[in-house]
N, C-alpha and C positions, 0 to 999 in steps of 0.2 A: 597386491603388495609389490614392493620394489624388487628388482632382480638383485638379490644379495650376492650373486656370483661376481658382480662387478666390484664389490667392496672388500676391503681388508679390515680386520679388527685391530685397533691400536689402543694403547693406553692413553688416558686423557692428558697425561703429562706431555705427550708428543704433539698435541694440537698446535697448529700454526695458521697464521693468516695466509689465505690462498688455497687452503685445503677444501676440497669438495667433500662434504660429510653427510651422513644420514643419521637422524635421531631415531632410535628404536623405541619411540613413544607415540601414544595417540596424539593427534594434531592438537587437541585441546589441552594436552598436558605440558606444553611448552609455549614460549611466547613468540616464536618465529613465524614468518609468513607461511612457510612450507616446512615439511620434515626433512627435506633434502636441499642443501644450499652450499654455496661457497662462503667460507668465513672471510669477513671483510675487515674486522678489527679485533683488537685484544679484548674489548668489552664483550663481544659475542663469546669469546673463549671463556671469559669469567662466568658468563651466564650459563654456558653449556656445562661447565664444571660444577655448577650448583644444582644441576637437575637430578643428581643421584645416580647417574650412570657410572658403571665401572670401566666400560670400554666404549669406544666409538667406532662406527663404520666409516671408512673413507675410501673414495674412488680415485686411485692414482691417475687414471686417464683424464679426468676432468679437473685435476688439481694443478695449481701453479708451482707447488713445492712438493717434495717427497717427505715421507715420514722419517726416513733415516738420515736426512741431511740437516746440517745446521743452517739456520737462517736468522737474520737480524730481527725478523718479525715474530719470532717465537715469544709467546707470552709467558712470563714467569708463573710457576705454580702458585696458586693462591688457596688460602683456607677460607671457609665460610666466614663472612663478616657482615655486620649491619649494613655496610655500604653495598655489598653484593646483594643482600636481600632486598634492599631498596631498588637496586637496578632491575632485579627480577620482577619485583612488584610493578615497577614502571613499565617494563616490557609487556607484562601480562595485561596491564590496564590498556595499553595501546592495542593489544590484540583483541581485547573485549570491545573496544570502540570499533575496530575493523569488522568484527563479527556483526555488530549492530548495523553498520553501514551495509554490509553484505545482505542482511535480512531485508533492509529497506529496498536495496537494489532488486532483489528477487521478487519482492512484492510488486514493485513498479513494473518489472518485466511481465509478471503474471497478468497485471491489469492491461498492459499493452497488448498482450496476446489475445485477451478477450475482445479488445477493440478491433484487432486485426480480423478475428473470426467473424465479428458482426459485419465488418466492411466487406469481406469476401462473400458472406451470405447475401448481402445486399446486391453485390454485383451479379451474383447468380440469378437472383430474381429479376434484375434489370435486363439481363441478356435473354432470359426465358420469355419475357413479355415484350421484347423489343419491337417485334412486328405485329403482334396481336393487339398490344396496348401501347403504342409508341409514346403518346403524350404522358401516360402514367410513368413510363420508363424514364422519360426525360425529367419529369418532376422528381422522381426518386433519386436520379443522379444528381440533380441540383441540390437536393436536401443532403445527400451524402457528402458532396463536395463542400457545401456551406459549412458543415460541421468540421471537416478536416481543415479548411482554410482558417476558420475561427481559432482553432487550436494552434495551428502553425504560426499565425500572425500574433497571437497574444503571448505565446511562450518564447521569451528571448533566449532561454537556455535549454531549448528543446533537445532531447537526446534521440538520435536515430538508432533504432534497435534492429538487430537481426532476429527474425522469427524462427521458430522451430521448423523442421523440414516438412512436416505434414500438418501445419496449422490449419485447421478447418477443413482439410481434405478437399479444398477447392483450387487445386493447382492451376487449372485452366484459366482462372481469373487473376492469378498472381502477377503476371506480366503487366496487365493494365493497372493493377493496384500499385505495383512497384513504380511504374512510369509516372503515375499520378502523384505519388508521395515525393519522388525525387524531383519531379518538375516543379512542384509547389515549393519545395525547400529551396531550389535554385531561384525560383521567382521571388521568394521572400528576400533572399540575399541580394538580388538585383533591384530591390526596392520597388517591386511592382505594386500597383494599387490593389485594393481589395477586389475591385471588379476584374482586373486583369488576372488576379489569382484564381478567381472563380472560373474564368474562361479557360485558364491553363488546366485546371482540374478536370473540367468537363471534356476539353479537347483530348487530354491524356487518357481519360477513361475510355473514350470512343476512338482513339487513334487507329486501332487495328480492326475496326468494325467491318472493314472490307474483307477480312479473312473468313468471315462467315460464308462467303461465296467461293472460297478456295477449298478444293477437296482435302479431306483429312489426310489422305495418303501422302500429299505433298507437304502439308504442315508438320506432320509427325515424322517425316523421313529423316533418318539420322545419318545416312551417308550422303555423298555429294549429289546435289541435284543435277539433272540433265539441263542443257541449255533451254529446252522447251519448258521444263518444269520451273526453272528460275524465271524465265520470261513471264510465265503465267502468274507466279507468286508476286512478281513486281507490279502486277496490275491491281493488287489489293488497295493501294491508296486511292486509285481512281474509282474502284468499285465502292470503297468506303465513302467517298465524297458523294456519289450518286445516292447511296442509302441515306446519308445525312441530309442531303437536299430534300429528299422526299419527306423527311421528318421535320423539315423547316428549321434546321439548326442555324445558329448565327454565323455570319460570314467568317469571323475569326476562328470559329470551331471548324468550319469547312476547310480553312486554310491549313490548320494543324493536321487534319486527317489526310489531306491530299499531299502535303509536303513534308511529313515527318521523316522521310528518307532522303531529302535533298541534302546538299553539301554546299558550304559557302564558296568552294572553289569550282562549283559547277559539275562535280563528278557524281552527283546523286541522281535520283529518279523520283517521279516519272517525267519531270519537265526540265531537268538539268539546269535549275535556277542557280544564279550566283548570289552572293551575300546581300547586295543592296536590294534584291528583289524578293528576299525571304523576310517574312514578318518577324518581329522581335519575339513574340510568344511562341511561334513555331520553332525558332532557333533554340529556345529553352527545351521544348519537348524533344527535338532532334537529339540533344545531348543525353537526356535521361534515357531515351529509347535505345540509343547506341550502347550506353553503358550497361543497361540491363540485358541487352542481346548478347554482349560479350560474356557476361557472367552466367547466362543461362542459355547455352546453345542447345539445339535439338538433341545432339548427342552430348550428354553431360561430360564425357571425357574430353571433349574439345573446349569446354568452358574455361575461361580465364578466371583467376582469383580476382576479387575486387581490386586489390592492389595492382595486379598486372593489367587489368582493364584500364584503370586510370593512367598507368604508365604508358600503355600503348596509345591511348587517345591523345596524350600530350606529346610523347616522343615521336610517334610515327604518323599520327592522323590529325594533328592539330590544325592543318590547313583545311580540314573538312568542317570545322566548327567555328563558331563566332569567337573572335580573339578576346573579347571581354568576358563572355559567359563561361568559357571553359575553365580559365583559372579560378573563377569564383566557385564553380561546381567542385573542383578539386579541393579547394580550401574548405568548403562546406562538408564534403565527405570525409575530410581528414586525410592525413598522410597515410593512415592505416585504417581504411574503411571497415565496417562490420563484415565479418566473414574472412578476414585476413588471419593467417596463421603466423605467429611471430615467436622469435626467441628473445628472451629478456636478458638484461644484464646480470641477473643472478643465475643464469644458465637454464632457467625454466622455460618450457614451451607452453604457449597458450593460444587462445583463439579470441580475437576481438569480437565482442558481442554487441557493443554499443559505443557510439562516439558522441560526445557533447560538442555541438556545433560551435560553441564558444571556446572550447579547449581541444582542438583537433589532434594535438600531439599527445594528449593524455587520455586515451580511451579506457574503457572497462574491459578487462581481460579475464576470460575463464581459463584457469591454468590446469595443466596436467600434474597431478600429484597422486602416484599410485597408492599412497598411504591413506588417501581420502576417498570414500566411496563415490562413484560417478554421480549418483543422485544427490550428493552433498558437495559437489565440486565447488572449489573456492573461486570467487570472483574478486579480482583486484581492481580498485579504482586508482589508476595511475596519477590522478590529480592529487590524491591523498598520499600515495606511496611515492614520495618525492625522490627517494634514493634508488628507485627502480626505473630503468629505461628500456625501450625497445631497441635492440641492436641489429636485428635481421628479420626479414620476412622469409617464409618457407612455403613451398608448394605442398599440398596434402600428400602427394606421392613421395615426398622426401621423408615422411614421418614413419617411425617404426609402427608395426601393426597395432601394438597395444596402445600407443598414443593416438593413433588414428581412430580406434574404436572408442576411446575415452572422450576425445574432443568432438568427434563426429562432425567434421567440417561438412557443410551442406553441399549436396550435389546440386541443389537449386537454392539460390540465395534470394531471400525474400525480406523486405524491410517494412517497418512501420515506425511510428514516432511516439514518444512519451509526451504527455501533457505536462503543464507546469506542476512541480511538486508542491505538496502542502508545506506549511512552515516547518513541521517536524521532520520533513524529509530533505530539507535543504542540505546541499553539500554532497549528495550521492550521485550527482549527474555528471 
């Protein structure tokens, strides 16, 4: 429940536009998006007065006006009327439509999570059989990538979803899966051909194959690597290329494996290549790999939020990445990529859980409402909630403990994608 110590009880006649109030009602018993919000107009005051409450709770600290002061925005007291009843009915009808959209969103997310688990399981089998049955592993990879490419290429309004923190329990494979998904999304936005998309997918799945020959104590080390350890780790692209050559992978795959840590300004490794000497598909994987590495550091406390990762890549590191591909990647991920904690214009804090690549400024937000059980948390589609906007991004460390526990921002950020919706699910993306 909400911390009622923050609130004061006032008479309904004292309600004003600009007050932050809390309704002491079940979420389904009123027509508003949340039970706590800032009053934006006199129509909301009329609806509140028709809910049967004798007093209202208001938070002076989050209000623009005080209960005791006079304000031109004070709504006159009203008695119940047919017009008021009609307004309430219209508001409840809008809420019912919102609930139906939320149910479709949650169903789509559940299906997406099932696909993610299947893909992670497939990667586990591929890696397990990589050396004992290499041809079988390559065929399985091609099959997995073909399915992903087909979905990504067909679905124009694909939604990029943030997965649960322990989806499938195959965290070791999440980086490869993330890089594959993100690379293919960027490839699609850059108008790559179907064959190029398949090459990108396979190259991304195997880009870190050389780490199989790097000691676990180096890969899992959470504090700063020594110079010797870093030098050894930076050999993994070369080791990966050798493994891939022995498996007779295609030249473009070999290039992605060897050069995914290069930089267009020549500051990368292992060959310090510059832009003109780096292949187009490799430049795509370079961006996806860097983004996921920023979001998922060996020590989770060092990880950047997705929003911070994109900001850093553009503001500080953009000379490392292809000047055409990077802006396209940022646009595809959305200004507020999944995993970003945000404050909304109605003072509510939420977590971006998915972004429609065709509407990057209007993502889906899981919102914090202490009056709604965590397992029934509200998801807002900002494409539909046109009067609500994102006003600020927040670091998880800035959140109060109860908000952090409710939203559960991921220590590890993992992505997958939603396929095209059925006709009945149009508009939820």
